[in-house]
C-alpha positions in Angstrom: 149.9 -134.0 193.5 146.8 -133.2 191.4 143.2 -132.6 192.5 142.3 -136.3 192.2 145.2 -137.2 194.5 144.1 -134.5 196.9 140.4 -135.6 196.9 140.9 -138.7 199.1 143.1 -136.9 201.8 140.6 -134.1 201.9 137.8 -136.5 202.5 139.5 -137.7 205.7 139.4 -134.2 207.2 136.6 -132.6 209.1 134.4 -130.0 207.3 136.2 -127.2 209.2 139.6 -128.6 208.5 138.8 -128.9 204.8 137.6 -125.3 204.7 140.7 -124.2 206.6 143.1 -126.1 204.3 141.5 -124.7 201.2 141.5 -121.1 202.5 145.2 -121.4 203.3 146.5 -123.7 200.6 144.4 -122.6 197.6 143.1 -119.2 198.3 146.3 -117.9 200.0 144.7 -116.6 203.3 147.0 -116.1 206.2 146.7 -118.9 208.7 145.1 -116.9 211.6 142.7 -115.3 209.2 141.7 -118.7 207.8 141.2 -120.0 211.3 138.9 -117.1 212.2 136.9 -117.7 209.0 136.2 -121.4 209.9 136.2 -121.6 213.7 134.5 -119.7 216.5 137.0 -117.2 217.9 134.8 -114.5 219.5 136.7 -112.8 222.3 140.0 -114.6 221.5 143.3 -112.7 221.5 145.4 -112.7 218.4 147.9 -114.9 220.1 145.3 -117.5 220.9 144.0 -117.6 217.4 147.6 -117.9 216.1 148.3 -120.8 218.5 145.2 -122.7 217.5 145.8 -122.1 213.8 149.3 -123.6 214.2 147.8 -126.7 215.9 145.5 -127.3 213.0 148.4 -126.9 210.5 150.5 -129.4 212.4 147.8 -132.0 212.7 149.1 -135.2 211.1 146.1 -135.5 208.9 146.1 -131.8 207.9 149.8 -131.1 207.4 150.5 -133.2 204.3 147.3 -132.1 202.6 148.0 -128.4 203.4 151.7 -128.7 202.2 150.5 -130.3 198.9 148.0 -127.5 198.2 150.5 -124.7 199.1 153.2 -126.3 196.9 150.7 -126.6 194.0 149.6 -123.0 194.4 153.2 -121.8 194.4 154.1 -123.9 191.4 151.1 -122.4 189.5 152.1 -118.8 190.6 155.7 -119.5 189.5 154.5 -120.8 186.1 152.3 -117.7 185.6 155.2 -115.4 186.6 157.5 -117.1 184.1 155.0 -116.8 181.3 154.5 -113.1 182.2 158.2 -112.5 182.1 158.6 -114.4 178.8 155.7 -112.4 177.3 157.3 -109.2 178.5 160.6 -110.1 177.0 159.1 -111.0 173.7 157.2 -107.7 173.7 160.4 -105.6 174.3 162.4 -107.6 171.7 159.6 -106.9 169.2 159.7 -103.2 169.9 163.5 -103.0 169.9 164.1 -104.7 166.6 161.1 -103.8 164.5 161.9 -101.7 161.4 160.6 -98.1 161.8 160.2 -98.0 158.0 157.0 -100.0 158.5 155.5 -96.8 160.0 157.1 -94.0 158.0 159.8 -93.9 155.4 162.0 -91.3 153.8 162.1 -91.9 150.0 164.4 -90.3 147.4 163.4 -89.9 143.8 164.0 -87.8 140.7 163.6 -84.1 140.9 161.6 -82.1 138.4 164.7 -81.5 136.2 166.3 -84.9 136.3 164.4 -86.4 133.2 163.0 -83.3 131.6 163.9 -82.5 128.0 167.3 -80.7 128.2 167.0 -80.9 132.0 164.2 -78.4 131.9 161.2 -78.5 134.3 159.2 -81.7 133.7 155.4 -81.7 134.3 152.7 -84.1 135.0 150.0 -83.8 132.4 147.2 -82.8 134.8 149.5 -80.3 136.5 150.3 -78.6 133.3 146.6 -78.4 132.3 145.7 -76.9 135.7 148.6 -74.4 135.4 147.4 -73.3 132.0 143.8 -73.0 133.2 145.0 -70.8 136.1 147.2 -68.7 133.7 144.2 -68.1 131.5 142.1 -67.0 134.4 144.9 -64.7 135.6 144.9 -62.8 132.3 141.6 -61.2 133.4 143.3 -59.6 136.4 145.4 -56.5 136.0 148.2 -57.5 138.4 148.7 -60.9 136.6 148.3 -59.7 133.1 151.5 -60.2 131.1 152.6 -63.2 133.1 154.2 -65.8 130.8 152.4 -69.0 129.9 153.6 -72.1 131.7 156.5 -73.5 129.6 156.0 -77.1 128.5 159.5 -77.4 127.0 160.7 -79.9 129.6 158.0 -82.3 128.6 155.6 -84.5 130.5 155.5 -87.7 132.5 157.3 -86.7 135.7 157.5 -89.6 138.2 159.0 -89.1 141.6 159.7 -92.8 141.9 162.1 -92.6 139.0 165.8 -92.7 139.9 167.6 -89.4 140.0 169.7 -88.6 136.9 173.4 -88.5 137.8 174.0 -85.6 135.4 171.1 -83.5 136.5 172.4 -79.9 136.9 169.6 -79.0 139.3 170.0 -81.6 142.0 173.5 -82.9 141.0 172.2 -86.5 141.0 170.9 -86.4 144.5 167.3 -86.1 143.6 164.7 -84.9 146.0 162.9 -86.6 149.0 159.5 -87.0 150.5 158.2 -88.5 153.7 155.7 -91.3 153.3 153.5 -92.4 156.3 152.2 -96.0 156.1 148.7 -97.3 156.7 148.7 -98.3 160.3 145.9 -100.8 159.8 148.3 -102.9 157.9 151.3 -103.0 160.3 153.0 -106.2 161.5 152.6 -107.2 165.1 155.9 -105.6 166.1 155.2 -102.4 164.3 151.8 -102.1 166.1 153.7 -102.2 169.4 156.1 -99.5 168.1 153.2 -97.3 167.0 151.9 -94.9 169.7 149.4 -92.8 167.7 149.6 -89.7 165.6 149.4 -85.9 166.4 148.8 -83.0 164.0 151.3 -80.2 163.9 151.8 -77.1 161.8 154.0 -79.2 159.5 151.3 -82.0 159.2 150.8 -85.3 160.9 153.5 -86.6 163.3 153.7 -90.3 164.1 154.6 -91.1 167.7 156.9 -94.1 168.4 157.7 -96.2 171.4 161.2 -95.7 172.7 163.3 -98.5 170.9 166.4 -97.7 172.9 164.5 -98.0 176.1 163.0 -101.3 175.0 166.5 -102.6 174.2 167.6 -101.6 177.7 164.6 -103.4 179.2 165.6 -106.6 177.2 169.0 -106.4 178.8 167.6 -106.0 182.2 165.2 -108.9 181.9 167.9 -111.3 180.7 170.5 -110.1 183.2 172.7 -107.7 181.2 172.7 -105.2 184.1 173.2 -107.8 186.9 176.2 -106.9 189.0 177.6 -110.4 188.4 177.6 -109.8 184.7 180.0 -107.0 183.6 179.7 -106.5 179.9 180.6 -103.5 177.9 177.3 -103.0 176.1 177.6 -99.5 174.8 180.2 -100.2 172.0 178.3 -103.2 170.8 174.8 -101.7 170.5 175.4 -100.8 166.9 176.2 -104.4 166.0 172.9 -105.5 167.5 171.1 -102.8 165.6 172.4 -104.3 162.3 170.8 -107.6 163.0 168.0 -108.7 160.6 164.7 -107.7 162.2 164.0 -111.2 163.7 163.2 -111.4 167.4 164.6 -114.9 167.8 167.8 -113.9 166.1 168.1 -110.8 168.2 167.7 -112.9 171.4 170.4 -115.3 170.3 172.8 -112.4 169.6 171.9 -110.8 173.0 172.8 -114.0 174.8 176.1 -114.1 173.0 176.8 -110.5 173.9 176.2 -111.2 177.6 178.7 -114.0 177.5 181.3 -111.6 176.1 181.7 -113.4 172.8 181.2 -112.4 169.2 177.9 -112.5 167.4 177.0 -116.2 166.8 177.9 -117.9 163.6 175.1 -117.6 161.1 173.8 -114.3 162.5 172.8 -112.2 159.5 173.9 -108.6 159.4 172.5 -106.1 157.0 
């Protein structure tokens, strides 16, 4: 029953009845409180107020209108609750399955000797010029006098992003690594949920993350994984879920399959 359908029944009620019905049915007041708000009850006992409130509620003209308003309010509250739970589930799924590499990544590239001439130390041009300038300045200091000039024999053009040389005697083909933080203003929606700020330590900036394992657990709780009626061995299958392509919808489908005790659904993409 919508507002238009309620308008005619409300019109048949007295002014006090209409106010009482709206307070109880729409605003959610307790019946005795609604009665006190709209009728004179000075000196009345709580029992007397409760009795009179019940009489108003049971009035043949009032009861159907009140029932319709209460039902509509409950339906709206249920819809709002369902939307909140759905939003919460989507949020936890996004956090649980977003790729942390969007925030910070560990990258491996060539070491200084991988591609140097004869696997000798390879320079960047500007680095070598700065090193020579510093060497020349050091010659004026007694303690640094006699220090050898920087050796350019390994050549120039060092690039970390180059692949490690398999035959490099220095790193044995494993290269070297560096940690690369990402620009947090360019994160995806899921990565923004994962990001919890940055702190500065002696080793440099440290990115803080939301707990992805906790988010995964919360997803399970919302969709019933930990309900006593659903007994599923989750622990040994967590790694399978972790391999799913970072797609919230795909992750949700896989979770439902897991709860039913079956294999990952056909078509699920694993990395």
